[in-house]
N, CA, C and O atoms as a GROMACS GRO file, in nm:
protein
  408
    1MET      N    1   0.082  -0.119   0.000
    1MET     CA    2   0.000   0.000   0.000
    1MET      C    3   0.087   0.126   0.000
    1MET      O    4   0.050   0.225  -0.063
    2ASN      N    5   0.199   0.124   0.069
    2ASN     CA    6   0.288   0.240   0.070
    2ASN      C    7   0.345   0.269  -0.067
    2ASN      O    8   0.380   0.383  -0.098
    3ASP      N    9   0.354   0.166  -0.152
    3ASP     CA   10   0.406   0.181  -0.286
    3ASP      C   11   0.319   0.277  -0.368
    3ASP      O   12   0.371   0.362  -0.439
    4ILE      N   13   0.189   0.262  -0.358
    4ILE     CA   14   0.098   0.349  -0.435
    4ILE      C   15   0.107   0.494  -0.386
    4ILE      O   16   0.099   0.588  -0.465
    5TYR      N   17   0.122   0.511  -0.255
    5TYR     CA   18   0.138   0.646  -0.200
    5TYR      C   19   0.267   0.710  -0.250
    5TYR      O   20   0.269   0.829  -0.282
    6GLN      N   21   0.371   0.632  -0.257
    6GLN     CA   22   0.500   0.682  -0.307
    6GLN      C   23   0.489   0.719  -0.454
    6GLN      O   24   0.544   0.821  -0.496
    7ARG      N   25   0.420   0.637  -0.533
    7ARG     CA   26   0.403   0.668  -0.675
    7ARG      C   27   0.319   0.794  -0.694
    7ARG      O   28   0.347   0.874  -0.783
    8ILE      N   29   0.218   0.811  -0.611
    8ILE     CA   30   0.136   0.933  -0.618
    8ILE      C   31   0.222   1.054  -0.586
    8ILE      O   32   0.219   1.154  -0.658
    9GLU      N   33   0.298   1.045  -0.479
    9GLU     CA   34   0.380   1.158  -0.435
    9GLU      C   35   0.486   1.195  -0.538
    9GLU      O   36   0.521   1.312  -0.551
   10ASN      N   37   0.536   1.098  -0.611
   10ASN     CA   38   0.640   1.123  -0.710
   10ASN      C   39   0.584   1.163  -0.846
   10ASN      O   40   0.660   1.201  -0.936
   11SER      N   41   0.453   1.154  -0.863
   11SER     CA   42   0.390   1.180  -0.993
   11SER      C   43   0.392   1.328  -1.028
   11SER      O   44   0.370   1.414  -0.942
   12ALA      N   45   0.417   1.356  -1.155
   12ALA     CA   46   0.414   1.495  -1.203
   12ALA      C   47   0.271   1.549  -1.197
   12ALA      O   48   0.251   1.668  -1.171
   13ARG      N   49   0.171   1.464  -1.221
   13ARG     CA   50   0.031   1.507  -1.213
   13ARG      C   51  -0.006   1.548  -1.070
   13ARG      O   52  -0.081   1.644  -1.050
   14PHE      N   53   0.047   1.477  -0.971
   14PHE     CA   54   0.019   1.511  -0.832
   14PHE      C   55   0.078   1.648  -0.800
   14PHE      O   56   0.014   1.731  -0.736
   15LYS      N   57   0.200   1.670  -0.844
   15LYS     CA   58   0.265   1.798  -0.819
   15LYS      C   59   0.190   1.912  -0.888
   15LYS      O   60   0.177   2.021  -0.834
   16GLU      N   61   0.140   1.884  -1.010
   16GLU     CA   62   0.060   1.983  -1.082
   16GLU      C   63  -0.070   2.013  -1.007
   16GLU      O   64  -0.109   2.129  -0.992
   17LEU      N   65  -0.137   1.908  -0.960
   17LEU     CA   66  -0.261   1.924  -0.886
   17LEU      C   67  -0.240   2.007  -0.759
   17LEU      O   68  -0.316   2.100  -0.732
   18VAL      N   69  -0.138   1.973  -0.683
   18VAL     CA   70  -0.110   2.045  -0.559
   18VAL      C   71  -0.078   2.191  -0.588
   18VAL      O   72  -0.126   2.280  -0.518
   19LYS      N   73   0.003   2.215  -0.690
   19LYS     CA   74   0.043   2.352  -0.725
   19LYS      C   75  -0.078   2.434  -0.768
   19LYS      O   76  -0.096   2.547  -0.722
   20LYS      N   77  -0.162   2.378  -0.855
   20LYS     CA   78  -0.280   2.451  -0.902
   20LYS      C   79  -0.378   2.477  -0.789
   20LYS      O   80  -0.432   2.587  -0.777
   21ARG      N   81  -0.402   2.377  -0.707
   21ARG     CA   82  -0.498   2.392  -0.598
   21ARG      C   83  -0.450   2.495  -0.496
   21ARG      O   84  -0.529   2.578  -0.450
   22GLN      N   85  -0.324   2.491  -0.462
   22GLN     CA   86  -0.270   2.587  -0.365
   22GLN      C   87  -0.271   2.729  -0.421
   22GLN      O   88  -0.305   2.823  -0.349
   23ALA      N   89  -0.236   2.744  -0.548
   23ALA     CA   90  -0.234   2.878  -0.609
   23ALA      C   91  -0.375   2.936  -0.615
   23ALA      O   92  -0.395   3.054  -0.587
   24PHE      N   93  -0.472   2.852  -0.651
   24PHE     CA   94  -0.610   2.900  -0.660
   24PHE      C   95  -0.664   2.935  -0.522
   24PHE      O   96  -0.729   3.038  -0.505
   25ALA      N   97  -0.640   2.850  -0.424
   25ALA     CA   98  -0.685   2.878  -0.288
   25ALA      C   99  -0.619   3.004  -0.234
   25ALA      O  100  -0.684   3.083  -0.165
   26LEU      N  101  -0.492   3.024  -0.264
   26LEU     CA  102  -0.422   3.145  -0.220
   26LEU      C  103  -0.482   3.269  -0.284
   26LEU      O  104  -0.502   3.370  -0.217
   27LEU      N  105  -0.511   3.262  -0.414
   27LEU     CA  106  -0.572   3.374  -0.484
   27LEU      C  107  -0.705   3.412  -0.421
   27LEU      O  108  -0.730   3.530  -0.393
   28LEU      N  109  -0.792   3.314  -0.399
   28LEU     CA  110  -0.922   3.342  -0.340
   28LEU      C  111  -0.907   3.394  -0.197
   28LEU      O  112  -0.982   3.482  -0.155
   29SER      N  113  -0.812   3.341  -0.124
   29SER     CA  114  -0.788   3.389   0.013
   29SER      C  115  -0.741   3.533   0.015
   29SER      O  116  -0.784   3.612   0.099
   30ILE      N  117  -0.653   3.568  -0.077
   30ILE     CA  118  -0.602   3.705  -0.085
   30ILE      C  119  -0.716   3.801  -0.121
   30ILE      O  120  -0.727   3.909  -0.064
   31ILE      N  121  -0.800   3.761  -0.216
   31ILE     CA  122  -0.915   3.845  -0.254
   31ILE      C  123  -1.002   3.871  -0.132
   31ILE      O  124  -1.039   3.985  -0.105
   32MET      N  125  -1.037   3.764  -0.060
   32MET     CA  126  -1.123   3.779   0.056
   32MET      C  127  -1.056   3.862   0.164
   32MET      O  128  -1.121   3.946   0.227
   33LEU      N  129  -0.929   3.840   0.186
   33LEU     CA  130  -0.856   3.915   0.289
   33LEU      C  131  -0.852   4.063   0.256
   33LEU      O  132  -0.874   4.147   0.344
   34VAL      N  133  -0.823   4.097   0.132
   34VAL     CA  134  -0.818   4.238   0.090
   34VAL      C  135  -0.954   4.304   0.110
   34VAL      O  136  -0.963   4.415   0.162
   35LEU      N  137  -1.061   4.234   0.069
   35LEU     CA  138  -1.195   4.291   0.086
   35LEU      C  139  -1.230   4.308   0.233
   35LEU      O  140  -1.283   4.412   0.272
   36TYR      N  141  -1.202   4.207   0.313
   36TYR     CA  142  -1.236   4.214   0.455
   36TYR      C  143  -1.154   4.321   0.527
   36TYR      O  144  -1.209   4.400   0.604
   37VAL      N  145  -1.025   4.324   0.502
   37VAL     CA  146  -0.939   4.426   0.566
   37VAL      C  147  -0.980   4.565   0.519
   37VAL      O  148  -0.980   4.660   0.597
   38GLY      N  149  -1.015   4.576   0.391
   38GLY     CA  150  -1.063   4.705   0.341
   38GLY      C  151  -1.188   4.751   0.414
   38GLY      O  152  -1.201   4.868   0.447
   39PHE      N  153  -1.279   4.659   0.440
   39PHE     CA  154  -1.401   4.692   0.513
   39PHE      C  155  -1.369   4.734   0.656
   39PHE      O  156  -1.424   4.831   0.707
   40ILE      N  157  -1.280   4.660   0.720
   40ILE     CA  158  -1.240   4.695   0.856
   40ILE      C  159  -1.172   4.831   0.860
   40ILE      O  160  -1.194   4.910   0.952
   41LEU      N  161  -1.089   4.860   0.760
   41LEU     CA  162  -1.023   4.991   0.753
   41LEU      C  163  -1.125   5.102   0.732
   41LEU      O  164  -1.111   5.211   0.788
   42LEU      N  165  -1.228   5.076   0.652
   42LEU     CA  166  -1.335   5.174   0.637
   42LEU      C  167  -1.404   5.200   0.770
   42LEU      O  168  -1.432   5.315   0.805
   43ILE      N  169  -1.430   5.094   0.843
   43ILE     CA  170  -1.492   5.109   0.975
   43ILE      C  171  -1.403   5.193   1.067
   43ILE      O  172  -1.451   5.278   1.142
   44ALA      N  173  -1.273   5.167   1.061
   44ALA     CA  174  -1.180   5.236   1.150
   44ALA      C  175  -1.157   5.382   1.111
   44ALA      O  176  -1.154   5.469   1.197
   45PHE      N  177  -1.142   5.408   0.980
   45PHE     CA  178  -1.100   5.541   0.938
   45PHE      C  179  -1.208   5.625   0.871
   45PHE      O  180  -1.188   5.744   0.849
   46ALA      N  181  -1.321   5.566   0.837
   46ALA     CA  182  -1.429   5.643   0.773
   46ALA      C  183  -1.565   5.603   0.829
   46ALA      O  184  -1.656   5.573   0.752
   47PRO      N  185  -1.579   5.601   0.961
   47PRO     CA  186  -1.708   5.559   1.016
   47PRO      C  187  -1.821   5.654   0.978
   47PRO      O  188  -1.936   5.611   0.963
   48GLY      N  189  -1.791   5.781   0.963
   48GLY     CA  190  -1.894   5.877   0.923
   48GLY      C  191  -1.946   5.850   0.783
   48GLY      O  192  -2.066   5.860   0.758
   49TRP      N  193  -1.855   5.815   0.692
   49TRP     CA  194  -1.895   5.784   0.556
   49TRP      C  195  -1.982   5.659   0.554
   49TRP      O  196  -2.086   5.656   0.488
   50LEU      N  197  -1.938   5.555   0.627
   50LEU     CA  198  -2.017   5.431   0.632
   50LEU      C  199  -2.152   5.453   0.700
   50LEU      O  200  -2.249   5.386   0.668
   51GLY      N  201  -2.157   5.546   0.792
   51GLY     CA  202  -2.279   5.571   0.867
   51GLY      C  203  -2.375   5.664   0.798
   51GLY      O  204  -2.484   5.691   0.849
   52THR      N  205  -2.336   5.715   0.681
   52THR     CA  206  -2.423   5.805   0.606
   52THR      C  207  -2.540   5.726   0.545
   52THR      O  208  -2.518   5.624   0.479
   53PRO      N  209  -2.662   5.773   0.565
   53PRO     CA  210  -2.777   5.703   0.505
   53PRO      C  211  -2.770   5.704   0.353
   53PRO      O  212  -2.717   5.798   0.293
   54LEU      N  213  -2.823   5.599   0.291
   54LEU     CA  214  -2.825   5.590   0.145
   54LEU      C  215  -2.918   5.695   0.085
   54LEU      O  216  -2.895   5.745  -0.025
   55ASP      N  217  -3.024   5.726   0.158
   55ASP     CA  218  -3.123   5.821   0.110
   55ASP      C  219  -3.172   5.902   0.231
   55ASP      O  220  -3.164   5.856   0.345
   56ALA      N  221  -3.222   6.019   0.205
   56ALA     CA  222  -3.270   6.104   0.314
   56ALA      C  223  -3.391   6.045   0.386
   56ALA      O  224  -3.419   6.080   0.501
   57HIS      N  225  -3.462   5.956   0.319
   57HIS     CA  226  -3.585   5.899   0.375
   57HIS      C  227  -3.566   5.758   0.432
   57HIS      O  228  -3.665   5.688   0.455
   58THR      N  229  -3.445   5.717   0.455
   58THR     CA  230  -3.420   5.582   0.506
   58THR      C  231  -3.316   5.585   0.617
   58THR      O  232  -3.238   5.680   0.630
   59ARG      N  233  -3.316   5.480   0.695
   59ARG     CA  234  -3.215   5.466   0.799
   59ARG      C  235  -3.104   5.370   0.757
   59ARG      O  236  -3.009   5.347   0.832
   60VAL      N  237  -3.116   5.315   0.638
   60VAL     CA  238  -3.014   5.221   0.587
   60VAL      C  239  -2.891   5.301   0.548
   60VAL      O  240  -2.899   5.393   0.466
   61THR      N  241  -2.779   5.266   0.608
   61THR     CA  242  -2.654   5.338   0.581
   61THR      C  243  -2.572   5.267   0.475
   61THR      O  244  -2.603   5.155   0.436
   62ARG      N  245  -2.468   5.332   0.429
   62ARG     CA  246  -2.378   5.272   0.329
   62ARG      C  247  -2.313   5.144   0.379
   62ARG      O  248  -2.286   5.053   0.301
   63GLY      N  249  -2.289   5.137   0.508
   63GLY     CA  250  -2.220   5.021   0.564
   63GLY      C  251  -2.300   4.892   0.555
   63GLY      O  252  -2.241   4.784   0.544
   64ILE      N  253  -2.432   4.902   0.558
   64ILE     CA  254  -2.515   4.781   0.557
   64ILE      C  255  -2.502   4.706   0.424
   64ILE      O  256  -2.471   4.587   0.426
   65PRO      N  257  -2.526   4.770   0.308
   65PRO     CA  258  -2.510   4.694   0.183
   65PRO      C  259  -2.365   4.650   0.157
   65PRO      O  260  -2.341   4.546   0.097
   66ILE      N  261  -2.270   4.730   0.204
   66ILE     CA  262  -2.130   4.689   0.187
   66ILE      C  263  -2.102   4.563   0.270
   66ILE      O  264  -2.039   4.470   0.221
   67GLY      N  265  -2.148   4.561   0.394
   67GLY     CA  266  -2.130   4.442   0.480
   67GLY      C  267  -2.201   4.320   0.424
   67GLY      O  268  -2.145   4.210   0.423
   68ILE      N  269  -2.324   4.339   0.376
   68ILE     CA  270  -2.398   4.228   0.316
   68ILE      C  271  -2.327   4.180   0.189
   68ILE      O  272  -2.318   4.060   0.163
   69GLY      N  273  -2.276   4.276   0.112
   69GLY     CA  274  -2.201   4.240  -0.009
   69GLY      C  275  -2.078   4.157   0.022
   69GLY      O  276  -2.043   4.065  -0.051
   70LEU      N  277  -2.011   4.191   0.131
   70LEU     CA  278  -1.893   4.115   0.174
   70LEU      C  279  -1.930   3.971   0.207
   70LEU      O  280  -1.858   3.877   0.171
   71ILE      N  281  -2.041   3.953   0.275
   71ILE     CA  282  -2.089   3.818   0.307
   71ILE      C  283  -2.124   3.742   0.180
   71ILE      O  284  -2.088   3.626   0.165
   72ILE      N  285  -2.193   3.808   0.089
   72ILE     CA  286  -2.231   3.743  -0.038
   72ILE      C  287  -2.108   3.705  -0.119
   72ILE      O  288  -2.102   3.597  -0.176
   73ILE      N  289  -2.009   3.794  -0.123
   73ILE     CA  290  -1.886   3.765  -0.197
   73ILE      C  291  -1.816   3.643  -0.138
   73ILE      O  292  -1.759   3.563  -0.212
   74SER      N  293  -1.819   3.628  -0.006
   74SER     CA  294  -1.755   3.510   0.054
   74SER      C  295  -1.824   3.382   0.009
   74SER      O  296  -1.758   3.281  -0.016
   75PHE      N  297  -1.957   3.384  -0.001
   75PHE     CA  298  -2.030   3.268  -0.052
   75PHE      C  299  -1.999   3.243  -0.200
   75PHE      O  300  -1.984   3.128  -0.242
   76VAL      N  301  -1.991   3.349  -0.277
   76VAL     CA  302  -1.961   3.336  -0.420
   76VAL      C  303  -1.821   3.277  -0.439
   76VAL      O  304  -1.802   3.187  -0.521
   77LEU      N  305  -1.724   3.327  -0.365
   77LEU     CA  306  -1.587   3.274  -0.377
   77LEU      C  307  -1.581   3.128  -0.334
   77LEU      O  308  -1.507   3.048  -0.394
   78THR      N  309  -1.657   3.092  -0.233
   78THR     CA  310  -1.664   2.951  -0.193
   78THR      C  311  -1.723   2.867  -0.305
   78THR      O  312  -1.673   2.759  -0.335
   79GLY      N  313  -1.829   2.918  -0.368
   79GLY     CA  314  -1.890   2.848  -0.481
   79GLY      C  315  -1.795   2.833  -0.598
   79GLY      O  316  -1.792   2.729  -0.663
   80VAL      N  317  -1.717   2.936  -0.625
   80VAL     CA  318  -1.618   2.930  -0.733
   80VAL      C  319  -1.515   2.821  -0.704
   80VAL      O  320  -1.477   2.745  -0.793
   81TYR      N  321  -1.471   2.815  -0.579
   81TYR     CA  322  -1.373   2.712  -0.542
   81TYR      C  323  -1.433   2.573  -0.558
   81TYR      O  324  -1.369   2.483  -0.612
   82VAL      N  325  -1.555   2.554  -0.510
   82VAL     CA  326  -1.621   2.423  -0.520
   82VAL      C  327  -1.642   2.385  -0.666
   82VAL      O  328  -1.621   2.269  -0.704
   83TRP      N  329  -1.682   2.482  -0.749
   83TRP     CA  330  -1.703   2.455  -0.891
   83TRP      C  331  -1.572   2.408  -0.957
   83TRP      O  332  -1.572   2.311  -1.032
   84ARG      N  333  -1.465   2.477  -0.928
   84ARG     CA  334  -1.336   2.437  -0.987
   84ARG      C  335  -1.286   2.305  -0.928
   84ARG      O  336  -1.230   2.222  -1.000
   85ALA      N  337  -1.305   2.286  -0.798
   85ALA     CA  338  -1.261   2.162  -0.734
   85ALA      C  339  -1.336   2.043  -0.792
   85ALA      O  340  -1.276   1.938  -0.815
   86ASN      N  341  -1.466   2.059  -0.814
   86ASN     CA  342  -1.546   1.949  -0.870
   86ASN      C  343  -1.520   1.928  -1.018
   86ASN      O  344  -1.555   1.823  -1.072
   87GLY      N  345  -1.459   2.024  -1.084
   87GLY     CA  346  -1.430   2.012  -1.226
   87GLY      C  347  -1.285   1.974  -1.249
   87GLY      O  348  -1.251   1.856  -1.262
   88GLU      N  349  -1.201   2.074  -1.255
   88GLU     CA  350  -1.060   2.053  -1.291
   88GLU      C  351  -0.984   1.970  -1.189
   88GLU      O  352  -0.909   1.879  -1.227
   89PHE      N  353  -1.002   1.999  -1.062
   89PHE     CA  354  -0.924   1.927  -0.960
   89PHE      C  355  -0.966   1.781  -0.952
   89PHE      O  356  -0.881   1.693  -0.933
   90ASP      N  357  -1.094   1.752  -0.964
   90ASP     CA  358  -1.139   1.613  -0.964
   90ASP      C  359  -1.089   1.539  -1.088
   90ASP      O  360  -1.052   1.422  -1.080
   91ARG      N  361  -1.088   1.609  -1.203
   91ARG     CA  362  -1.036   1.547  -1.326
   91ARG      C  363  -0.889   1.513  -1.310
   91ARG      O  364  -0.846   1.403  -1.346
   92LEU      N  365  -0.811   1.605  -1.256
   92LEU     CA  366  -0.669   1.579  -1.234
   92LEU      C  367  -0.648   1.464  -1.135
   92LEU      O  368  -0.556   1.384  -1.151
   93THR      N  369  -0.733   1.456  -1.034
   93THR     CA  370  -0.724   1.346  -0.937
   93THR      C  371  -0.753   1.213  -1.004
   93THR      O  372  -0.682   1.115  -0.980
   94ARG      N  373  -0.856   1.207  -1.087
   94ARG     CA  374  -0.888   1.082  -1.159
   94ARG      C  375  -0.774   1.041  -1.250
   94ARG      O  376  -0.736   0.924  -1.255
   95GLU      N  377  -0.718   1.138  -1.324
   95GLU     CA  378  -0.606   1.108  -1.413
   95GLU      C  379  -0.486   1.056  -1.334
   95GLU      O  380  -0.418   0.963  -1.378
   96LEU      N  381  -0.461   1.116  -1.220
   96LEU     CA  382  -0.351   1.073  -1.134
   96LEU      C  383  -0.372   0.929  -1.086
   96LEU      O  384  -0.281   0.847  -1.093
   97LEU      N  385  -0.492   0.900  -1.039
   97LEU     CA  386  -0.520   0.764  -0.991
   97LEU      C  387  -0.510   0.662  -1.103
   97LEU      O  388  -0.458   0.553  -1.082
   98ASN      N  389  -0.559   0.696  -1.222
   98ASN     CA  390  -0.547   0.605  -1.337
   98ASN      C  391  -0.402   0.582  -1.375
   98ASN      O  392  -0.365   0.471  -1.414
   99GLU      N  393  -0.321   0.687  -1.361
   99GLU     CA  394  -0.179   0.677  -1.394
   99GLU      C  395  -0.106   0.585  -1.297
   99GLU      O  396  -0.028   0.500  -1.339
  100VAL      N  397  -0.129   0.601  -1.168
  100VAL     CA  398  -0.053   0.522  -1.070
  100VAL      C  399  -0.105   0.379  -1.057
  100VAL      O  400  -0.030   0.289  -1.020
  101LYS      N  401  -0.233   0.359  -1.086
  101LYS     CA  402  -0.290   0.224  -1.080
  101LYS      C  403  -0.256   0.145  -1.206
  101LYS      O  404  -0.242   0.022  -1.202
  102GLY      N  405  -0.244   0.217  -1.319
  102GLY     CA  406  -0.224   0.152  -1.447
  102GLY      C  407  -0.088   0.092  -1.461
  102GLY      O  408  -0.057   0.034  -1.565
   0.00000   0.00000   0.00000
């Protein structure tokens, strides 16, 4: 059984899979981090701007849709990762297993 693990670890397809998956996860993490830190910085340095109502006749401030948007973006980025993982990453995994078993 250790033989198959060693063949997987030494496979060029495995190294490609790991590299692509890590790069993609890092990209999505950086996007989310930049957006989240940006929101926190807005809270820290522009609370008046965030607290400004969207319209004179409402109590909804700029910060509410921005905060909701941040939550929605996190779900969208998660969906993008799952979509790619179920597509390209699963295909690479199948190819890798076929290669080492064959």
